[in-house]
N, CA, C and O atoms as a GROMACS GRO file, in nm:
protein
  428
    1MET      N    1   0.110  -0.133  -0.011
    1MET     CA    2  -0.009   0.033  -0.045
    1MET      C    3   0.108   0.138   0.017
    1MET      O    4   0.204   0.144   0.094
    2ARG      N    5   0.020   0.218  -0.081
    2ARG     CA    6   0.125   0.340  -0.067
    2ARG      C    7   0.126   0.464   0.031
    2ARG      O    8   0.024   0.530   0.047
    3GLU      N    9   0.240   0.492   0.093
    3GLU     CA   10   0.171   0.591   0.186
    3GLU      C   11   0.159   0.729   0.136
    3GLU      O   12   0.237   0.765   0.048
    4GLN      N   13   0.078   0.803   0.178
    4GLN     CA   14   0.000   0.910   0.132
    4GLN      C   15   0.084   1.070   0.176
    4GLN      O   16   0.146   1.095   0.279
    5THR      N   17   0.067   1.132   0.095
    5THR     CA   18   0.186   1.267   0.058
    5THR      C   19   0.094   1.380   0.062
    5THR      O   20  -0.011   1.394  -0.001
    6THR      N   21   0.164   1.481   0.170
    6THR     CA   22   0.126   1.621   0.155
    6THR      C   23   0.195   1.681   0.071
    6THR      O   24   0.317   1.667   0.064
    7HIS      N   25   0.112   1.772  -0.023
    7HIS     CA   26   0.205   1.823  -0.180
    7HIS      C   27   0.138   1.949  -0.118
    7HIS      O   28   0.025   1.965  -0.074
    8LYS      N   29   0.276   2.056  -0.132
    8LYS     CA   30   0.278   2.208  -0.112
    8LYS      C   31   0.215   2.259  -0.246
    8LYS      O   32   0.242   2.229  -0.362
    9VAL      N   33   0.137   2.335  -0.201
    9VAL     CA   34   0.073   2.478  -0.311
    9VAL      C   35   0.111   2.596  -0.232
    9VAL      O   36   0.110   2.600  -0.109
   10ARG      N   37   0.144   2.688  -0.307
   10ARG     CA   38   0.155   2.828  -0.239
   10ARG      C   39   0.121   2.933  -0.319
   10ARG      O   40   0.162   2.939  -0.435
   11VAL      N   41   0.045   3.024  -0.266
   11VAL     CA   42   0.027   3.164  -0.367
   11VAL      C   43   0.079   3.292  -0.334
   11VAL      O   44   0.081   3.362  -0.234
   12ILE      N   45   0.111   3.298  -0.422
   12ILE     CA   46   0.215   3.415  -0.377
   12ILE      C   47   0.131   3.538  -0.472
   12ILE      O   48   0.084   3.522  -0.584
   13SER      N   49   0.129   3.677  -0.380
   13SER     CA   50   0.104   3.780  -0.450
   13SER      C   51   0.185   3.880  -0.447
   13SER      O   52   0.236   3.921  -0.342
   14ARG      N   53   0.202   3.920  -0.537
   14ARG     CA   54   0.265   4.062  -0.571
   14ARG      C   55   0.227   4.189  -0.658
   14ARG      O   56   0.162   4.175  -0.762
   15SER      N   57   0.259   4.288  -0.622
   15SER     CA   58   0.198   4.402  -0.613
   15SER      C   59   0.124   4.421  -0.794
   15SER      O   60   0.023   4.484  -0.824
   16CYS      N   61   0.189   4.366  -0.860
   16CYS     CA   62   0.116   4.327  -1.073
   16CYS      C   63   0.040   4.188  -1.078
   16CYS      O   64  -0.045   4.168  -1.164
   17ARG      N   65   0.068   4.102  -0.994
   17ARG     CA   66   0.072   3.953  -1.057
   17ARG      C   67   0.038   3.851  -0.927
   17ARG      O   68   0.103   3.873  -0.824
   18ASN      N   69  -0.019   3.786  -0.925
   18ASN     CA   70  -0.097   3.639  -0.831
   18ASN      C   71  -0.012   3.519  -0.907
   18ASN      O   72   0.010   3.519  -1.028
   19ILE      N   73   0.015   3.457  -0.852
   19ILE     CA   74   0.107   3.287  -0.893
   19ILE      C   75   0.031   3.211  -0.814
   19ILE      O   76  -0.020   3.258  -0.712
   20VAL      N   77   0.013   3.079  -0.852
   20VAL     CA   78   0.010   2.956  -0.767
   20VAL      C   79   0.162   2.880  -0.823
   20VAL      O   80   0.225   2.905  -0.925
   21VAL      N   81   0.191   2.783  -0.719
   21VAL     CA   82   0.290   2.744  -0.732
   21VAL      C   83   0.299   2.621  -0.673
   21VAL      O   84   0.317   2.621  -0.551
   22PRO      N   85   0.290   2.522  -0.726
   22PRO     CA   86   0.301   2.480  -0.874
   22PRO      C   87   0.182   2.484  -0.943
   22PRO      O   88   0.068   2.482  -0.896
   23GLY      N   89   0.219   2.490  -1.061
   23GLY     CA   90   0.064   2.517  -1.152
   23GLY      C   91   0.002   2.347  -1.175
   23GLY      O   92  -0.120   2.329  -1.185
   24TYR      N   93   0.082   2.251  -1.182
   24TYR     CA   94   0.031   2.156  -1.203
   24TYR      C   95   0.061   2.036  -1.078
   24TYR      O   96   0.176   2.037  -1.033
   25LEU      N   97  -0.018   1.954  -1.032
   25LEU     CA   98  -0.028   1.856  -0.891
   25LEU      C   99  -0.074   1.756  -0.944
   25LEU      O  100  -0.196   1.745  -0.959
   26ILE      N  101   0.040   1.634  -0.995
   26ILE     CA  102  -0.005   1.541  -0.987
   26ILE      C  103  -0.027   1.430  -0.831
   26ILE      O  104   0.066   1.412  -0.753
   27LEU      N  105  -0.152   1.372  -0.814
   27LEU     CA  106  -0.180   1.355  -0.681
   27LEU      C  107  -0.214   1.180  -0.665
   27LEU      O  108  -0.169   1.119  -0.762
   28ASN      N  109  -0.279   1.097  -0.571
   28ASN     CA  110  -0.312   1.014  -0.587
   28ASN      C  111  -0.414   1.011  -0.501
   28ASN      O  112  -0.416   1.112  -0.430
   29ARG      N  113  -0.534   0.904  -0.473
   29ARG     CA  114  -0.633   0.929  -0.386
   29ARG      C  115  -0.593   0.896  -0.267
   29ARG      O  116  -0.539   0.788  -0.246
   30GLY      N  117  -0.620   1.006  -0.151
   30GLY     CA  118  -0.588   0.970   0.011
   30GLY      C  119  -0.437   1.099   0.045
   30GLY      O  120  -0.382   1.123   0.152
   31ASP      N  121  -0.405   1.163  -0.104
   31ASP     CA  122  -0.304   1.240  -0.071
   31ASP      C  123  -0.353   1.386  -0.024
   31ASP      O  124  -0.457   1.432  -0.071
   32SER      N  125  -0.280   1.456   0.066
   32SER     CA  126  -0.332   1.567   0.085
   32SER      C  127  -0.237   1.659   0.030
   32SER      O  128  -0.121   1.631   0.003
   33VAL      N  129  -0.320   1.825   0.007
   33VAL     CA  130  -0.271   1.946  -0.040
   33VAL      C  131  -0.289   2.032   0.056
   33VAL      O  132  -0.392   2.043   0.122
   34GLU      N  133  -0.178   2.106   0.068
   34GLU     CA  134  -0.174   2.217   0.218
   34GLU      C  135  -0.138   2.348   0.077
   34GLU      O  136  -0.038   2.365   0.006
   35PHE      N  137  -0.272   2.421   0.085
   35PHE     CA  138  -0.288   2.598   0.023
   35PHE      C  139  -0.204   2.680   0.128
   35PHE      O  140  -0.220   2.654   0.248
   36LYS      N  141  -0.133   2.759   0.097
   36LYS     CA  142  -0.116   2.825   0.168
   36LYS      C  143  -0.079   2.970   0.094
   36LYS      O  144  -0.059   2.980  -0.027
   37THR      N  145  -0.076   3.073   0.184
   37THR     CA  146  -0.075   3.184   0.089
   37THR      C  147   0.069   3.271   0.165
   37THR      O  148   0.070   3.298   0.285
   38VAL      N  149   0.171   3.301   0.082
   38VAL     CA  150   0.275   3.322   0.106
   38VAL      C  151   0.330   3.440   0.183
   38VAL      O  152   0.416   3.430   0.270
   39ASN      N  153   0.260   3.574   0.137
   39ASN     CA  154   0.284   3.689   0.267
   39ASN      C  155   0.141   3.728   0.285
   39ASN      O  156   0.097   3.828   0.230
   40ASN      N  157   0.055   3.637   0.373
   40ASN     CA  158  -0.048   3.652   0.407
   40ASN      C  159  -0.158   3.731   0.380
   40ASN      O  160  -0.217   3.797   0.465
   41LYS      N  161  -0.195   3.724   0.236
   41LYS     CA  162  -0.299   3.801   0.168
   41LYS      C  163  -0.426   3.680   0.149
   41LYS      O  164  -0.416   3.558   0.134
   42ASP      N  165  -0.518   3.747   0.155
   42ASP     CA  166  -0.645   3.677   0.152
   42ASP      C  167  -0.636   3.596   0.013
   42ASP      O  168  -0.593   3.653  -0.086
   43ALA      N  169  -0.671   3.481   0.008
   43ALA     CA  170  -0.722   3.420  -0.087
   43ALA      C  171  -0.843   3.350  -0.066
   43ALA      O  172  -0.886   3.336   0.049
   44THR      N  173  -0.924   3.288  -0.198
   44THR     CA  174  -1.036   3.208  -0.196
   44THR      C  175  -0.959   3.060  -0.311
   44THR      O  176  -0.866   3.076  -0.389
   45ILE      N  177  -1.015   2.965  -0.292
   45ILE     CA  178  -0.960   2.851  -0.415
   45ILE      C  179  -1.156   2.809  -0.424
   45ILE      O  180  -1.256   2.795  -0.354
   46LEU      N  181  -1.123   2.805  -0.524
   46LEU     CA  182  -1.238   2.764  -0.578
   46LEU      C  183  -1.243   2.608  -0.682
   46LEU      O  184  -1.167   2.608  -0.778
   47ILE      N  185  -1.306   2.519  -0.666
   47ILE     CA  186  -1.282   2.406  -0.669
   47ILE      C  187  -1.434   2.368  -0.770
   47ILE      O  188  -1.534   2.343  -0.703
   48PRO      N  189  -1.448   2.366  -0.893
   48PRO     CA  190  -1.546   2.346  -0.987
   48PRO      C  191  -1.585   2.187  -0.946
   48PRO      O  192  -1.700   2.149  -0.968
   49HIS      N  193  -1.528   2.132  -0.910
   49HIS     CA  194  -1.575   1.984  -0.889
   49HIS      C  195  -1.563   1.979  -0.751
   49HIS      O  196  -1.462   1.968  -0.682
   50GLY      N  197  -1.698   1.991  -0.714
   50GLY     CA  198  -1.690   1.974  -0.551
   50GLY      C  199  -1.692   1.856  -0.464
   50GLY      O  200  -1.719   1.862  -0.344
   51ASN      N  201  -1.652   1.707  -0.550
   51ASN     CA  202  -1.633   1.609  -0.456
   51ASN      C  203  -1.499   1.606  -0.445
   51ASN      O  204  -1.468   1.540  -0.346
   52LEU      N  205  -1.380   1.662  -0.518
   52LEU     CA  206  -1.245   1.639  -0.530
   52LEU      C  207  -1.178   1.623  -0.404
   52LEU      O  208  -1.080   1.549  -0.396
   53PHE      N  209  -1.231   1.697  -0.285
   53PHE     CA  210  -1.239   1.682  -0.141
   53PHE      C  211  -1.308   1.602  -0.084
   53PHE      O  212  -1.277   1.599   0.035
   54GLY      N  213  -1.435   1.494  -0.122
   54GLY     CA  214  -1.470   1.404  -0.021
   54GLY      C  215  -1.602   1.494  -0.024
   54GLY      O  216  -1.705   1.434  -0.054
   55GLU      N  217  -1.611   1.619   0.001
   55GLU     CA  218  -1.743   1.728   0.040
   55GLU      C  219  -1.804   1.799  -0.090
   55GLU      O  220  -1.759   1.811  -0.204
   56ASP      N  221  -1.899   1.832  -0.044
   56ASP     CA  222  -1.986   1.894  -0.142
   56ASP      C  223  -1.977   2.019  -0.123
   56ASP      O  224  -2.071   2.098  -0.122
   57ASN      N  225  -1.842   2.050  -0.103
   57ASN     CA  226  -1.748   2.206  -0.080
   57ASN      C  227  -1.692   2.265  -0.177
   57ASN      O  228  -1.597   2.192  -0.207
   58ARG      N  229  -1.692   2.367  -0.254
   58ARG     CA  230  -1.640   2.430  -0.366
   58ARG      C  231  -1.534   2.532  -0.295
   58ARG      O  232  -1.419   2.525  -0.339
   59VAL      N  233  -1.552   2.608  -0.211
   59VAL     CA  234  -1.465   2.728  -0.190
   59VAL      C  235  -1.431   2.743  -0.035
   59VAL      O  236  -1.507   2.740   0.062
   60PHE      N  237  -1.297   2.760  -0.041
   60PHE     CA  238  -1.217   2.740   0.050
   60PHE      C  239  -1.110   2.859   0.065
   60PHE      O  240  -1.029   2.898  -0.019
   61ASP      N  241  -1.137   2.912   0.219
   61ASP     CA  242  -1.055   3.054   0.233
   61ASP      C  243  -0.922   3.041   0.295
   61ASP      O  244  -0.891   2.948   0.369
   62LEU      N  245  -0.851   3.130   0.265
   62LEU     CA  246  -0.706   3.158   0.303
   62LEU      C  247  -0.726   3.233   0.347
   62LEU      O  248  -0.758   3.322   0.269
   63ASP      N  249  -0.728   3.275   0.493
   63ASP     CA  250  -0.754   3.421   0.542
   63ASP      C  251  -0.642   3.432   0.698
   63ASP      O  252  -0.541   3.372   0.733
   64GLU      N  253  -0.700   3.506   0.740
   64GLU     CA  254  -0.641   3.559   0.859
   64GLU      C  255  -0.704   3.402   0.945
   64GLU      O  256  -0.634   3.301   0.954
   65LYS      N  257  -0.823   3.409   0.992
   65LYS     CA  258  -0.889   3.314   1.072
   65LYS      C  259  -0.823   3.151   1.025
   65LYS      O  260  -0.809   3.063   1.110
   66ASN      N  261  -0.792   3.132   0.897
   66ASN     CA  262  -0.747   2.992   0.894
   66ASN      C  263  -0.582   3.018   0.879
   66ASN      O  264  -0.522   2.950   0.795
   67GLN      N  265  -0.532   3.083   0.931
   67GLN     CA  266  -0.425   3.104   0.937
   67GLN      C  267  -0.334   3.096   0.814
   67GLN      O  268  -0.216   3.066   0.802
   68TRP      N  269  -0.430   3.134   0.726
   68TRP     CA  270  -0.366   3.168   0.542
   68TRP      C  271  -0.327   3.040   0.520
   68TRP      O  272  -0.221   3.013   0.463
   69THR      N  273  -0.425   2.934   0.573
   69THR     CA  274  -0.373   2.803   0.507
   69THR      C  275  -0.466   2.717   0.512
   69THR      O  276  -0.525   2.721   0.620
   70GLN      N  277  -0.513   2.621   0.423
   70GLN     CA  278  -0.598   2.528   0.434
   70GLN      C  279  -0.527   2.357   0.375
   70GLN      O  280  -0.471   2.327   0.269
   71THR      N  281  -0.562   2.275   0.497
   71THR     CA  282  -0.500   2.120   0.392
   71THR      C  283  -0.628   2.041   0.372
   71THR      O  284  -0.708   2.013   0.461
   72LEU      N  285  -0.636   2.016   0.274
   72LEU     CA  286  -0.729   1.925   0.195
   72LEU      C  287  -0.688   1.789   0.175
   72LEU      O  288  -0.567   1.772   0.159
   73THR      N  289  -0.777   1.668   0.171
   73THR     CA  290  -0.738   1.525   0.152
   73THR      C  291  -0.812   1.482   0.046
   73THR      O  292  -0.934   1.494   0.060
   74VAL      N  293  -0.765   1.426  -0.075
   74VAL     CA  294  -0.805   1.410  -0.222
   74VAL      C  295  -0.920   1.295  -0.164
   74VAL      O  296  -0.889   1.206  -0.086
   75SER      N  297  -1.041   1.312  -0.211
   75SER     CA  298  -1.129   1.192  -0.170
   75SER      C  299  -1.128   1.012  -0.290
   75SER      O  300  -1.049   0.980  -0.378
   76ASN      N  301  -1.175   0.982  -0.269
   76ASN     CA  302  -1.219   0.862  -0.374
   76ASN      C  303  -1.255   0.848  -0.479
   76ASN      O  304  -1.328   0.759  -0.522
   77ILE      N  305  -1.187   0.971  -0.557
   77ILE     CA  306  -1.257   1.005  -0.679
   77ILE      C  307  -1.167   0.959  -0.824
   77ILE      O  308  -1.045   0.969  -0.834
   78GLU      N  309  -1.260   0.909  -0.934
   78GLU     CA  310  -1.220   0.873  -1.037
   78GLU      C  311  -1.082   0.940  -1.089
   78GLU      O  312  -1.073   1.062  -1.085
   79ALA      N  313  -0.978   0.864  -1.136
   79ALA     CA  314  -0.872   0.995  -1.216
   79ALA      C  315  -0.896   1.102  -1.299
   79ALA      O  316  -1.012   1.140  -1.318
   80GLY      N  317  -0.821   1.145  -1.340
   80GLY     CA  318  -0.852   1.282  -1.421
   80GLY      C  319  -0.779   1.430  -1.410
   80GLY      O  320  -0.702   1.467  -1.321
   81VAL      N  321  -0.816   1.489  -1.502
   81VAL     CA  322  -0.803   1.599  -1.481
   81VAL      C  323  -0.880   1.732  -1.391
   81VAL      O  324  -0.979   1.775  -1.450
   82TYR      N  325  -0.858   1.783  -1.295
   82TYR     CA  326  -0.903   1.885  -1.208
   82TYR      C  327  -0.871   2.046  -1.208
   82TYR      O  328  -0.781   2.096  -1.140
   83PRO      N  329  -0.953   2.115  -1.291
   83PRO     CA  330  -0.869   2.216  -1.255
   83PRO      C  331  -0.959   2.340  -1.158
   83PRO      O  332  -1.076   2.321  -1.123
   84TYR      N  333  -0.884   2.465  -1.125
   84TYR     CA  334  -0.945   2.489  -0.990
   84TYR      C  335  -0.871   2.634  -1.025
   84TYR      O  336  -0.790   2.652  -1.116
   85ALA      N  337  -0.913   2.721  -0.941
   85ALA     CA  338  -0.885   2.887  -0.958
   85ALA      C  339  -0.890   2.945  -0.801
   85ALA      O  340  -0.966   2.910  -0.710
   86VAL      N  341  -0.781   3.048  -0.802
   86VAL     CA  342  -0.746   3.068  -0.678
   86VAL      C  343  -0.786   3.240  -0.698
   86VAL      O  344  -0.753   3.275  -0.812
   87TYR      N  345  -0.839   3.338  -0.629
   87TYR     CA  346  -0.872   3.402  -0.643
   87TYR      C  347  -0.824   3.502  -0.514
   87TYR      O  348  -0.831   3.451  -0.402
   88CYS      N  349  -0.776   3.644  -0.523
   88CYS     CA  350  -0.697   3.741  -0.423
   88CYS      C  351  -0.796   3.834  -0.448
   88CYS      O  352  -0.830   3.888  -0.553
   89LYS      N  353  -0.853   3.847  -0.289
   89LYS     CA  354  -0.919   3.951  -0.272
   89LYS      C  355  -0.857   4.095  -0.275
   89LYS      O  356  -0.924   4.194  -0.306
   90GLU      N  357  -0.690   4.099  -0.231
   90GLU     CA  358  -0.640   4.219  -0.250
   90GLU      C  359  -0.633   4.262  -0.377
   90GLU      O  360  -0.685   4.373  -0.391
   91SER      N  361  -0.579   4.205  -0.494
   91SER     CA  362  -0.581   4.269  -0.642
   91SER      C  363  -0.682   4.240  -0.701
   91SER      O  364  -0.689   4.276  -0.819
   92ASN      N  365  -0.809   4.157  -0.636
   92ASN     CA  366  -0.947   4.156  -0.777
   92ASN      C  367  -0.932   4.077  -0.866
   92ASN      O  368  -1.002   4.075  -0.966
   93ASP      N  369  -0.816   3.982  -0.839
   93ASP     CA  370  -0.805   3.909  -1.003
   93ASP      C  371  -0.759   3.781  -0.962
   93ASP      O  372  -0.710   3.775  -0.849
   94PHE      N  373  -0.766   3.660  -1.042
   94PHE     CA  374  -0.733   3.526  -1.029
   94PHE      C  375  -0.578   3.519  -1.020
   94PHE      O  376  -0.511   3.571  -1.109
   95ALA      N  377  -0.527   3.464  -0.928
   95ALA     CA  378  -0.384   3.374  -0.958
   95ALA      C  379  -0.351   3.313  -1.084
   95ALA      O  380  -0.442   3.240  -1.123
   96GLU      N  381  -0.261   3.319  -1.153
   96GLU     CA  382  -0.204   3.205  -1.248
   96GLU      C  383  -0.119   3.110  -1.201
   96GLU      O  384  -0.040   3.114  -1.106
   97GLY      N  385  -0.146   3.020  -1.286
   97GLY     CA  386  -0.063   2.875  -1.236
   97GLY      C  387  -0.046   2.780  -1.397
   97GLY      O  388  -0.105   2.673  -1.417
   98ASN      N  389   0.022   2.828  -1.471
   98ASN     CA  390   0.001   2.730  -1.579
   98ASN      C  391  -0.138   2.745  -1.635
   98ASN      O  392  -0.152   2.659  -1.721
   99SER      N  393  -0.230   2.808  -1.622
   99SER     CA  394  -0.364   2.875  -1.641
   99SER      C  395  -0.390   2.759  -1.688
   99SER      O  396  -0.313   2.686  -1.750
  100PRO      N  397  -0.546   2.729  -1.646
  100PRO     CA  398  -0.559   2.768  -1.488
  100PRO      C  399  -0.457   2.630  -1.370
  100PRO      O  400  -0.402   2.520  -1.376
  101PRO      N  401  -0.477   2.697  -1.314
  101PRO     CA  402  -0.399   2.564  -1.180
  101PRO      C  403  -0.501   2.438  -1.225
  101PRO      O  404  -0.621   2.430  -1.249
  102THR      N  405  -0.397   2.352  -1.223
  102THR     CA  406  -0.440   2.182  -1.241
  102THR      C  407  -0.398   2.098  -1.127
  102THR      O  408  -0.294   2.102  -1.062
  103MET      N  409  -0.523   2.004  -1.116
  103MET     CA  410  -0.477   1.891  -0.990
  103MET      C  411  -0.496   1.756  -1.119
  103MET      O  412  -0.580   1.745  -1.209
  104ILE      N  413  -0.393   1.678  -1.085
  104ILE     CA  414  -0.407   1.560  -1.193
  104ILE      C  415  -0.417   1.458  -1.078
  104ILE      O  416  -0.329   1.452  -0.992
  105ILE      N  417  -0.542   1.364  -1.078
  105ILE     CA  418  -0.550   1.231  -1.007
  105ILE      C  419  -0.490   1.132  -1.053
  105ILE      O  420  -0.548   1.093  -1.154
  106ASP      N  421  -0.402   1.072  -1.028
  106ASP     CA  422  -0.328   1.002  -1.100
  106ASP      C  423  -0.361   0.829  -1.087
  106ASP      O  424  -0.355   0.756  -1.186
  107GLU      N  425  -0.381   0.800  -1.007
  107GLU     CA  426  -0.450   0.625  -0.951
  107GLU      C  427  -0.518   0.631  -0.859
  107GLU      O  428  -0.568   0.528  -0.813
   0.00000   0.00000   0.00000
């Protein structure tokens, strides 16, 4: 049995641009993804496929209340490509990350 891994995604806000690093993640069921803003700027993660993390929640906030971090575990979802978006409140813009940032469930 494969050991679950926690993958780190960072949202970097600069004065003129917001970036998601890495832009692509290759994940397996049961892996976790830790989303965090690097410079403590509020951001919102938008997941179009509501069951990706095992619940029908499609919006996750990265804010002071959550210490600018959210860790989510990939559900028992079918293999496939799952794009998502990160909205940065201060700049009123979406972050880039290989346009759009994408999670790939491998196995």
